[in-house]
C-alpha positions in Angstrom: -18.2 -11.1 3.6 -16.8 -10.2 0.3 -13.1 -10.0 -0.6 -12.1 -6.7 -2.2 -9.1 -5.8 -4.4 -7.7 -2.4 -5.1 -6.4 -1.1 -8.4 -4.4 2.1 -8.7 -3.1 4.4 -11.5 -1.5 7.8 -11.2 -4.4 9.5 -9.5 -7.2 7.0 -9.1 -7.9 4.1 -6.8 -10.6 1.6 -7.8 -12.0 -1.0 -5.5 -13.5 -4.2 -7.0 -15.2 -7.3 -5.6 -12.6 -10.0 -6.1 -15.3 -12.4 -7.4 -16.2 -10.0 -10.2 -12.7 -9.4 -11.5 -12.4 -11.7 -14.5 -9.3 -12.1 -16.6 -11.0 -9.8 -19.2 -11.7 -7.2 -16.5 -8.1 -7.4 -15.3 -6.8 -6.9 -18.9 -9.1 -3.9 -19.3 -7.9 -2.3 -16.1 -4.3 -2.9 -17.1 -5.0 -1.3 -20.5 -6.4 1.7 -18.7 -3.1 2.0 -16.7 -4.2 0.4 -13.5 -2.2 -2.1 -11.5 -3.2 -4.2 -8.6 -2.2 -2.9 -5.2 -0.6 -5.4 -2.8 -3.6 -5.3 -0.5 -6.9 -7.2 -0.2 -9.4 -7.1 2.5 -12.7 -8.6 3.6 -15.6 -6.3 4.1 -19.4 -6.1 3.9 -19.4 -3.3 1.3 -17.1 -1.1 -0.8 -17.1 1.8 1.7 -16.0 -0.4 4.5 -13.3 -1.9 2.3 -12.0 1.6 1.5 -11.9 2.5 5.2 -9.9 -0.7 6.0 -7.5 0.1 3.1 -6.9 3.7 4.4 -6.4 2.5 8.0 -3.9 -0.2 6.8 -1.8 2.4 4.9 -2.0 4.9 7.8 -0.8 2.2 10.2 2.1 1.4 7.8 3.0 5.0 7.4 3.1 5.5 11.2 5.3 2.3 11.6 7.7 3.6 8.9 7.9 7.0 10.6 8.8 5.2 13.9 11.4 3.1 12.1 13.0 6.2 10.6 13.2 7.9 14.0 14.7 4.8 15.6 17.2 4.2 12.8 18.2 7.7 11.8 20.3 8.6 14.9 22.4 5.4 15.0 22.9 5.4 11.3 24.1 9.0 11.4 26.5 8.2 14.2 27.9 5.1 12.4 28.3 7.1 9.2 30.2 9.8 11.0 32.5 7.2 12.6 33.1 5.6 9.3 33.9 9.0 7.6 36.2 10.0 10.5 38.1 6.7 10.7 38.6 6.5 6.9 
């Protein structure tokens, strides 16, 4: 399986085979305003790599939503206690 890297700018996400991204290609992407995303995956082809990336970020978004739900109520209570006792 190939290892895939993702590069993003304001509106575009590009996926590249890690073995094909040379130092020159990396400089070119950087000059075009792209930066490497903190995610790599192994996949048979580009489409499968994109699917894995989307699933990864959907899972992270769901986990963050659960964290906010779990954290929001206690944080609000402690904040109110702090304000009242101050």
